[in-house]
C-alpha positions in Angstrom: 0.0 0.0 0.0 3.0 2.3 0.0 1.8 3.9 -3.2 -1.2 5.5 -1.5 1.0 6.3 1.4 3.5 8.2 -0.7 0.6 9.8 -2.6 -0.9 11.2 0.7 2.3 12.8 1.8 2.6 16.5 1.4 5.1 17.4 -1.4 8.0 19.6 -0.3 9.8 21.8 -2.8 13.3 23.1 -1.8 13.9 26.4 -3.6 17.4 27.6 -3.9 19.5 30.0 -6.0 22.2 32.6 -5.7 21.5 36.1 -4.3 19.6 38.2 -6.8 18.8 35.4 -9.2 15.0 35.9 -8.8 13.9 33.5 -6.0 12.0 36.3 -4.2 10.1 37.2 -7.4 9.1 33.5 -7.7 8.0 33.3 -4.1 6.0 36.5 -4.3 4.1 35.0 -7.3 3.4 31.8 -5.4 2.1 33.9 -2.4 -0.1 36.3 -4.5 -1.3 34.6 -7.7 -4.9 33.3 -7.7 -3.8 29.7 -8.4 -6.4 28.2 -6.1 -3.9 26.1 -4.1 -2.9 26.3 -0.5 0.9 26.5 -0.3 2.9 26.9 2.9 6.1 28.9 2.1 8.9 28.8 4.6 11.3 31.7 4.0 14.5 32.9 5.7 13.5 36.5 6.0 10.2 38.4 5.5 12.2 41.4 4.5 12.3 40.8 0.8 9.0 39.2 0.5 6.1 41.6 -0.2 4.2 40.9 2.9 1.5 43.3 4.2 1.5 43.5 7.9 -2.3 43.5 8.0 -2.0 39.8 7.3 -0.5 38.7 10.6 -2.4 35.7 11.9 -3.3 36.0 15.6 -0.4 36.4 17.9 1.9 34.0 16.1 4.4 36.4 14.6 6.1 33.7 12.6 3.1 33.0 10.3 1.3 35.1 7.8 -1.9 34.1 5.9 -1.8 35.6 2.4 -4.8 37.0 0.5 -4.8 33.9 -1.8 -5.0 31.5 1.1 -1.3 30.6 1.1 0.7 30.7 4.4 4.1 32.2 4.8 6.4 31.6 7.8 10.0 32.2 8.6 12.7 29.7 9.5 13.3 30.7 13.1 15.2 27.8 14.4 14.4 24.3 13.5 12.9 23.4 10.2 11.6 20.1 11.6 9.7 22.0 14.3 8.2 24.4 11.7 7.1 21.6 9.4 5.5 19.7 12.4 3.8 22.9 13.4 2.4 23.4 9.9 1.1 19.9 9.8 -0.9 20.6 13.0 -2.5 23.6 11.5 -6.1 23.2 10.5 -6.7 22.6 6.8 -4.0 20.7 4.9 -1.7 22.3 2.4 -1.3 21.2 -1.2 2.4 21.6 -0.8 5.2 23.2 1.2 8.0 25.3 -0.3 11.2 25.8 1.7 13.5 28.6 0.6 17.2 28.3 1.4 19.5 31.3 1.7 21.3 32.5 -1.4 24.7 31.4 0.0 23.6 28.1 1.4 24.2 24.6 0.3 20.6 23.1 -0.1 21.8 19.7 1.2 21.0 20.2 4.9 17.5 21.4 4.1 16.8 18.4 1.7 18.3 16.1 4.3 15.6 17.1 6.8 13.2 15.0 4.8 15.3 11.9 5.3 16.3 12.3 8.9 13.2 12.9 11.0 10.7 10.1 11.1 7.8 12.2 12.1 8.4 14.5 9.1 8.9 11.5 6.8 5.5 10.2 7.7 3.7 13.3 6.5 6.0 14.9 3.9 8.1 13.9 1.0 10.9 15.8 -0.8 9.3 16.6 -4.2 12.1 18.4 -6.0 14.9 20.8 -5.6 14.4 23.9 -7.7 17.3 26.3 -8.4 16.8 29.8 -9.8 19.9 30.9 -11.8 20.7 34.3 -13.2 21.5 33.9 -17.0 23.8 36.9 -17.0 25.9 36.1 -13.9 25.8 32.4 -13.6 29.1 31.7 -15.4 30.9 34.1 -13.0 29.3 32.5 -10.0 30.3 29.1 -11.1 33.9 30.3 -11.2 34.0 32.1 -7.9 31.4 30.5 -5.7 31.3 26.7 -5.0 27.8 27.1 -3.5 26.5 28.2 -6.9 27.9 25.0 -8.4 26.4 22.9 -5.7 23.0 24.5 -6.3 23.1 23.6 -10.0 24.4 20.1 -9.3 21.7 19.6 -6.7 18.7 20.7 -8.7 15.9 18.6 -10.3 14.5 21.8 -12.0 16.6 24.8 -13.0 14.9 28.1 -13.9 17.3 30.2 -16.0 16.0 33.7 -15.2 16.7 37.1 -16.8 17.2 35.6 -20.3 16.3 39.0 -21.7 19.7 40.3 -20.5 21.8 37.9 -22.5 22.3 37.2 -26.2 21.1 33.8 -27.7 24.7 32.7 -27.9 25.4 33.6 -24.3 22.2 31.8 -23.2 23.4 28.6 -25.1 26.7 28.9 -23.3 25.1 29.2 -19.9 22.9 26.2 -20.6 26.0 24.2 -21.7 27.8 25.1 -18.5 24.7 23.9 -16.5 24.5 20.6 -18.5 28.2 20.0 -17.8 27.5 20.0 -14.1 24.0 18.5 -14.2 22.7 16.8 -17.3 19.5 15.6 -15.7 17.7 18.6 -14.4 14.8 20.0 -16.4 15.6 23.5 -17.6 13.1 26.4 -18.0 14.0 29.8 -19.5 12.3 32.8 -17.9 12.1 36.5 -17.6 11.0 37.8 -14.2 10.6 34.2 -13.2 7.6 34.0 -15.5 7.7 30.2 -15.4 4.4 28.3 -15.0 4.1 27.3 -11.3 3.2 23.8 -12.4 6.7 23.6 -13.9 8.4 24.1 -10.5 5.9 22.8 -8.0 4.7 19.2 -7.5 7.1 17.8 -10.1 7.3 14.3 -8.5 10.9 14.4 -9.5 11.4 11.1 -7.8 8.9 9.4 -9.9 12.0 9.4 -12.1 10.5 8.5 -15.4 11.1 11.8 -17.0 14.6 12.5 -15.6 16.3 9.3 -16.3 14.9 8.9 -19.8 16.8 11.9 -20.8 20.3 10.7 -21.6 22.8 13.6 -21.8 23.9 12.6 -25.4 20.3 12.8 -26.5 20.1 16.4 -25.1 23.1 17.4 -27.1 21.6 16.0 -30.3 18.3 17.6 -29.7 19.7 21.0 -28.9 21.9 20.8 -32.0 19.0 20.1 -34.3 17.1 23.1 -33.0 19.9 25.5 -33.8 18.9 27.0 -37.1 21.7 29.5 -37.1 24.0 27.4 -39.2 26.8 29.9 -39.0 27.3 29.0 -35.3 26.2 25.4 -35.4 29.7 24.0 -35.2 30.8 26.4 -32.5 27.6 25.7 -30.7 28.2 22.0 -30.9 31.6 22.6 -29.3 30.0 24.6 -26.6 27.7 21.7 -25.8 30.6 19.6 -24.7 31.7 21.6 -21.7 33.4 19.4 -19.2 33.3 20.5 -15.6 36.6 19.6 -13.9 35.3 18.7 -10.5 31.6 17.7 -11.0 30.6 14.5 -12.6 27.4 12.7 -13.3 27.3 9.0 -13.7 24.3 7.3 -15.2 24.1 3.5 -15.4 21.4 1.4 -17.0 20.9 -2.4 -16.5 18.5 -4.5 -18.5 16.3 -6.7 -16.5 16.2 -7.3 -12.7 18.6 -6.7 -9.9 19.1 -9.0 -6.9 17.9 -7.1 -3.8 20.3 -9.2 -1.7 23.2 -7.7 -3.7 21.7 -4.2 -4.5 20.8 -3.1 -1.0 24.2 -3.7 0.6 25.9 -2.2 -2.5 23.9 1.1 -2.5 24.4 1.5 1.2 28.1 0.9 0.9 28.6 3.3 -2.0 26.7 6.1 -0.2 28.6 5.5 3.0 32.0 5.4 1.3 31.5 8.1 -1.2 28.7 10.0 0.5 30.6 13.3 1.1 31.3 13.4 -2.6 27.8 12.4 -3.8 25.5 15.4 -3.9 22.5 13.5 -5.2 21.7 10.0 -6.3 18.5 8.6 -7.6 17.2 5.6 -9.4 14.4 3.3 -10.4 15.2 -0.4 -9.9 13.5 -3.6 -11.0 13.8 -5.9 -8.0 13.6 -9.6 -8.7 10.2 -11.1 -8.0 8.8 -7.7 -7.2 5.9 -6.4 -9.4 6.5 -2.8 -8.2 9.2 -0.4 -9.2 11.7 0.4 -6.3 12.5 4.1 -6.4 15.3 5.6 -4.3 16.9 9.0 -3.9 19.8 10.1 -1.7 21.5 13.3 -0.5 25.1 12.7 0.5 25.0 9.6 2.8 21.3 9.6 3.4 19.1 7.3 1.4 15.3 7.0 1.1 13.6 4.3 -1.0 10.2 2.9 -1.5 8.3 0.5 -3.8 6.1 2.8 -5.9 3.6 1.8 -8.6 3.6 -1.5 -10.4 5.6 -1.9 -13.7 3.3 -1.4 -16.6 2.8 -4.1 -19.2 4.3 -1.9 -21.9 7.4 -1.0 -19.8 10.7 -2.6 -20.2 11.8 -3.9 -16.8 15.2 -2.2 -16.4 17.1 -0.5 -13.7 18.6 3.0 -13.9 20.7 4.9 -11.4 22.2 8.3 -11.5 24.9 9.8 -9.2 25.9 13.5 -9.3 28.9 14.7 -7.3 32.6 15.6 -7.0 35.4 13.3 -7.9 33.2 10.2 -8.1 34.9 6.8 -8.7 32.9 6.2 -11.9 34.3 2.9 -12.9 33.9 1.4 -9.4 30.3 2.6 -9.2 29.5 1.3 -12.7 31.1 -2.2 -12.0 29.4 -2.4 -8.6 25.9 -1.7 -9.9 26.2 -4.1 -12.9 27.4 -6.8 -10.5 24.0 -6.5 -8.8 22.2 -8.0 -11.8 19.9 -10.9 -10.8 
């Protein structure tokens, strides 16, 4: 019955991005647009968010009810305590959005949803969304390791302020992003005018969409769409940016894996290489199991669950992805393939 259980959990979106990239613009839209959903937004500071003080709810200074029914509260202390408090409020939320500070590594926030059992019972990490500034991202990637972590960590990346760069500069920014993280879904935006459905409730760990996108396929697809033939070759060159310290490893295995081999292996890899693994995720066909086993991890923390049954028209295959620094790619590849049933 875990399918229903997972489905009942409140999806949590972790929103990250460098200072000035446009996170606040996106948050203000979520808190003011008439989207008919009840979102709880947990922010670091009310300062930047356009909150009208008339909206204070009762004596609880940490929580604001917005005109459109959304709730906004600040991270004052422990995120786990805040989420548990939100869950006790009357009227459930459609989703919770947690903003991280512009300089922060999103990992500790994401890890909250693996660590605390009470939180795990009611909430699930839905996706990590990073807002990136089209004009300044390349500089940030050079001088700020946090910016690179935010890109590597993301499931969805909103490339904002595209009106401030040329088409060639935009392609270059996208190529730099792909070198660090080939699997995130990219959206181009001005003033964060991305559809909220593209960033919220993505079910990023129902991994169908992500893992079906092989990086090479992306290169080919982007190349075909480039009608400016004068730059096609140069553009093709740009697409092959290599990031010296970030890698992504994607492995596919036809057929089933043996759970007695796979479980110890995935635990060992995350323990041994955990500090270097920013994210890992996968869909695995376990021998004699009609359901798909889906897992995700942040550093050394893993969370996995049997989700829906394999469909008759689906090929039973297992796919895993690791994104991180200085990964031992060959060892990871060999280890996973050795788990075949």
